[in-house]
N, C-alpha and C positions, 0 to 999 in steps of 0.2 A: 908484440904484445904477450905477455905471459899468461894471462887469465882469460878465458872464454866464459862469456855468459852463460848461465843455466838456463836463461829464457829461448837461447837459439837450439837447445838438444831437448830439453825437460818441460820447457815452460811453464819452468817455477821460479820464484824470487830469487836474487843472488843475495849472498849473506850480505849484511852490513859492513861497512868499512871505517876503519878506526882513522882518523884523520889527527895531526898535530899541528899546531899553530904554524908552521912554514909550510903547510901544505898550498900548493897551488894548480891547476887545471894544466895538464901537459899533453903534447902531443897523445901519449898512451891513454891516458885519461878520455881525452876527447874521441878516440877510437874506440875504447870501452863503451862509451855513451851512444856512439853511433851504433856499434853491435847491439846493442839492447834494444834501440829504437827498430833497427831493421829486424829482427829476429821478431817482434811485437808485431810488425807491420805484415811479414810474411806469412805468420800465423792466421792474424784476423783476414786479410785479403784472400786468402787460398779457401777460407771456410765462406766467407761471405759470397765471393765470384762464383763458387759452386752451388750457391743456392743450399749452402748446408749450415745447420747450427750444430757444432762439435764441441766436445770437450777433451781433455787429458785426462784419462785416470789409469792408475798403475793396476797391470794384470795381476793378480794374488798369486803367490808362490805357490797355492795348492792348486791352481789351475793349468791346463794343458797350455801349451802354446797355442797362438792364435794366428790367422793370415786373415788377408784383407777380405773383408766379405763374410767372416764370421759375424755371428749374432752374439753379443756380449749382455750378460745381467750383473744387476750388483752382487759383490760377494756378500753372502750370508755369513756374518760373524756378530758375535755380541760385543757392540762397542757403542759408544755415544759419542756425539760430534761435539766436543768442547770448544772448538774453534773453527769455525766455517770459512775462514780465509786462510788457513794453513794445514787442517785436516785432510790426510791423504784418502782419495777415494779410492776404492779396490773393486776391481770387476773379475769376472772368469767367462769362461766360453759357456755357451748355453746349450748344453748336454745333460739330459736326465741322467742320474746317477746316485750314488749313496750321499746323502747329506744336501741335496739340491731342496732347497727352500724358497726359491725366489718365485713368484708369481708373474712377474712382466719381464720384458725385454728392454735393456736398457738402451741398446742402439747396435748399430753395425760398425765392425772395426773398418776403419780406414786404412791403417797401417797394418804390421805384423810387428806381433811382439812376443816375447818369450818370459816365462814366469818370473814377475819380478819387473819385468820392463815396464816401460811407458808406451799407451797406446793412445792415437786419436779416434774419436768414437762419435760417430755420424749420431744424433739425437732426433733431428728433425729436417723437413727438407727434402732434395731430390738424389739418390745414390744411382749411379748408373751401372749400365751392365758388365761393364768391365771389372766391377768391384762384387757386385751380388752373384752374378754368375748365371741371372735369369737373361735366358736368349730372349731373341724376337718371337713372339708368339701372340697369344691371345692376351687382350687385357683380364685384370681378375685379382683376386684377393690373394695376398702372400703370408704365409704362417712360417713359424719356424718349425725346421726338421729336428726334432730334439735327439736324433742319433748323431747328425754331422754338424749341428750349430748353424746350417746354413738355412738361406732363404729358399721355400718352396712354393711354387706358385699352386693353387687350386682352383677347382673347376666351378665349385659352388660356394655355398655359405661355409663360414665357420663351423666346426662341430665341436662337442664336449671335450676338453682337452688341448684344445689349440691354442698355441700363442700367437696372436696377431701381431704381423710386422707391418703391413700397409698394403698398399694399391700398387700394381704393374702396368704399365702402358704397353701398347703395340710392340713400342721399339725396345721394351726390356727395362725403361727407367722406372724405378723404384720411388713411390712417394710414400714417405715413411709416415705410418699413423699408428703407431704402437699402441697396444690395450692389453688389459690384465687377462690371464687364463680364461676361457671359455668354461664356466662352470657345467 
């Protein structure tokens, strides 16, 4: 088979095909369709079975590379959403720096990505300690560490300037409950 579906690696639609009057389904076409179905099943089942609501976004070219467990924010740029079915969503590592204008966490990177690459982001649900780096310990609130873009367990209430990420249990499992910056 000479063509590999974009669903398998980018989770984006494949380009349309042009068919002539003599076209018929052959072995290669059937394998291609099977590959598309398997790619969708793999993406959706891995998200549902892990108790996570995830999406795929592209890491903006101006962002630093991200590792699994980094918090991501929507990339701030002047644009309009002309077509919600085809427009690409961009994200960036959630560190405070020049030009950072986001006020909330988009989610947690479940995969590593380089600038311009695609990253799977958990928006809701449970993220384990192997991704977040939150060790076994006391349960409590979790905020964004704006210097490292990682989750940070806090002992008390959120304070002014905190970016809430969620709640961690005794085993280090994070339940995402993102919020806007605490004024």
